[in-house]
C-alpha positions in Angstrom: 27.2 -76.1 99.4 27.6 -72.4 98.8 30.6 -70.5 100.0 30.1 -67.1 101.7 31.4 -64.5 99.3 31.9 -62.1 102.2 33.9 -64.1 104.8 34.0 -62.9 108.4 37.8 -63.0 108.3 38.9 -62.0 104.8 42.4 -63.0 103.6 43.5 -59.4 103.1 43.4 -59.1 106.9 45.9 -61.9 107.6 49.0 -60.8 109.6 51.7 -63.0 111.2 53.1 -62.0 114.5 56.6 -63.2 115.3 57.8 -62.6 118.8 61.6 -62.0 119.3 63.4 -64.4 121.5 63.9 -61.6 124.0 60.2 -60.9 124.4 58.7 -61.6 127.9 55.0 -61.5 127.3 54.1 -62.4 130.9 55.9 -59.2 132.0 54.3 -57.1 129.2 57.5 -56.9 127.2 56.6 -57.5 123.5 59.1 -57.1 120.7 59.3 -58.8 117.3 58.0 -58.5 113.8 54.6 -58.2 112.2 54.1 -59.3 108.6 51.0 -58.7 106.3 50.7 -61.9 104.4 49.0 -60.5 101.2 51.4 -57.7 100.6 54.6 -58.9 102.4 54.8 -55.5 104.2 56.4 -55.9 107.6 57.7 -54.0 110.6 59.9 -54.7 113.5 58.5 -53.4 116.8 60.0 -52.8 120.2 56.9 -52.6 122.3 53.1 -53.2 122.1 52.5 -49.5 121.3 54.6 -49.6 118.2 52.9 -52.9 117.2 49.4 -51.5 117.5 50.3 -48.1 115.9 51.7 -49.8 112.8 48.9 -52.3 112.5 46.3 -49.5 112.7 48.0 -47.4 110.0 48.6 -50.4 107.7 45.1 -51.9 108.0 43.5 -48.4 107.5 45.2 -48.2 104.1 44.0 -51.6 103.0 40.8 -52.2 104.8 37.5 -51.6 102.8 34.7 -49.3 103.9 32.3 -51.4 106.1 29.9 -53.5 104.1 31.9 -52.8 100.9 34.0 -56.0 100.3 37.4 -55.8 98.5 37.4 -57.1 95.0 40.2 -59.5 94.2 
């Protein structure tokens, strides 16, 4: 068995989303914390716009150019 050296979902792209107890997803109210597992970087967010904005900025700094995998 040969492991794929270029996985579809690389480990440097793992984030954990923690919803705050006051979040009400069915009403579109999201708040909580997002943590990047590889670096430990995190942010608290008060709405979905803040969540997406931080994720886009953070991932853009770490994500490789397409078809150029990150070297460990």
